[in-house]
C-alpha positions as CSV (number, residue, x, y, z in Angstrom):
1,R,-41.9,55.7,-18.7
2,C,-40.3,52.4,-19.5
3,S,-39.6,50.2,-16.4
4,L,-36.0,49.6,-17.6
5,Y,-34.8,53.0,-16.5
6,D,-33.9,52.0,-13.0
7,P,-32.0,48.8,-13.6
8,Y,-30.7,50.0,-17.1
9,P,-30.5,53.8,-16.9
10,K,-29.2,54.1,-20.5
11,W,-30.6,50.9,-22.0
12,W,-31.1,52.5,-25.4
13,K,-27.3,52.7,-25.8
14,E,-26.8,49.0,-25.3
15,Y,-30.1,47.3,-26.5
16,F,-32.6,47.5,-29.3
17,L,-36.0,46.4,-28.0
18,I,-38.0,44.1,-30.2
19,G,-40.9,43.0,-28.0
20,T,-42.2,42.6,-24.5
21,D,-44.2,40.2,-22.4
22,D,-46.8,40.6,-19.6
23,D,-44.2,40.5,-16.8
24,N,-42.3,43.8,-17.6
25,D,-39.6,41.9,-19.4
26,Y,-38.3,43.0,-22.8
27,F,-36.9,41.0,-25.7
28,C,-33.9,42.8,-27.3
29,L,-30.9,42.7,-29.4
30,R,-27.6,44.0,-28.2
31,L,-26.0,46.9,-30.1
32,D,-22.5,45.5,-29.8
33,G,-22.9,43.1,-32.7
34,D,-23.9,40.0,-30.7
35,P,-26.6,38.3,-32.8
36,A,-28.4,36.7,-29.8
37,V,-31.8,37.7,-28.5
38,Y,-31.9,38.6,-24.8
39,K,-34.6,39.2,-22.2
40,I,-34.0,42.1,-19.8
41,G,-36.4,43.2,-17.2
42,S,-37.2,45.7,-14.5
43,D,-36.1,43.2,-11.7
44,D,-32.4,43.8,-12.6
45,S,-31.6,40.0,-12.7
46,G,-29.3,40.7,-15.7
47,P,-29.8,39.8,-19.3
48,E,-31.0,36.3,-20.1
49,K,-30.0,34.8,-23.5
50,L,-33.1,33.4,-25.2
51,A,-31.8,32.5,-28.6
52,G,-28.6,32.6,-30.6
53,S,-30.1,34.8,-33.3
54,L,-33.2,36.7,-34.2
55,A,-34.1,34.1,-36.7
56,A,-33.9,31.3,-34.1
57,F,-35.9,33.3,-31.6
58,L,-38.7,33.9,-34.2
59,E,-38.7,30.3,-35.2
60,T,-39.0,28.9,-31.7
61,K,-41.2,31.6,-30.1
62,L,-43.5,32.7,-33.0
63,I,-43.5,30.3,-36.0
64,K,-43.4,26.8,-34.5
65,P,-46.1,27.4,-31.9
66,R,-48.4,28.7,-34.6
67,L,-47.8,25.7,-36.8
68,K,-48.7,23.1,-34.2
69,P,-51.8,21.2,-35.2
70,K,-54.8,22.3,-33.3
71,P,-56.5,19.7,-31.1
72,K,-59.6,18.2,-32.6
73,P,-62.8,19.0,-30.7
74,P,-64.4,15.9,-29.0
75,A,-66.8,14.0,-31.2
76,A,-70.4,14.8,-30.7
77,E,-72.4,12.0,-29.1
């Protein structure tokens, strides 16, 4: 059972879940046409806006972190 049922008894009528993290938080889109990505969780602290759009969310949370140059290993002595 999804931990959203207590704070959001009918979450599926308001949100479309697109992902989760390790803290029982869920990334979602609102079904009212708002293009922003929100984080909702089982702690009932209310929705937190993470990005203005799904494209911006993917760019900042998935794409850019993977494109960062990897640190070079220390030189062998």
